[in-house]
C-alpha positions in Angstrom: 108.3 104.8 88.7 106.6 107.6 90.4 103.5 107.4 88.2 103.0 103.7 89.3 103.1 104.9 93.0 100.6 107.6 92.2 98.2 105.2 90.5 98.5 102.6 93.4 97.7 105.3 95.9 94.7 106.6 93.9 93.4 103.0 93.7 93.9 102.7 97.4 91.7 105.8 98.0 89.2 104.7 95.4 88.8 101.2 96.9 88.5 102.5 100.4 85.7 105.1 99.4 83.8 102.5 97.5 84.2 100.1 100.3 82.8 102.6 102.8 79.9 103.4 100.5 79.1 99.7 99.9 79.4 98.9 103.7 76.9 101.6 104.4 74.4 100.2 101.8 75.0 96.4 101.9 77.0 95.6 105.0 80.6 94.7 105.8 80.4 91.2 104.6 79.4 92.2 101.1 82.2 94.8 100.8 85.0 93.2 102.5 86.8 92.4 99.3 87.1 96.2 98.5 88.8 96.8 101.8 91.1 93.8 101.0 92.0 95.4 97.7 92.7 98.8 99.4 95.1 97.1 101.9 96.9 95.3 99.0 97.3 98.4 96.9 98.5 100.3 99.9 101.1 97.6 100.6 102.3 97.8 97.1 102.5 101.5 97.2 104.5 101.3 100.4 106.8 98.6 98.9 107.5 100.7 95.7 108.1 103.9 97.6 110.5 102.3 100.0 112.4 100.7 97.2 112.7 104.0 95.4 113.9 105.8 98.5 116.4 103.2 99.3 117.8 103.3 95.6 118.0 107.1 95.8 119.9 107.0 99.1 122.4 104.4 97.7 122.9 106.6 94.7 123.7 109.6 96.9 126.5 107.7 98.8 
């Protein structure tokens, strides 16, 4: 499960960097979808990480 978290975090960074680049060249309206993808992948990363940590804490008890 950790590899999926790594992939989602990497995609978040990639979408954000590309979004900043596209905003610089074409404006925010033309690159808004990239920032939306970055937020969605960041939320997915947080969700998976939180579930993994909760599962690990339950197994310790």
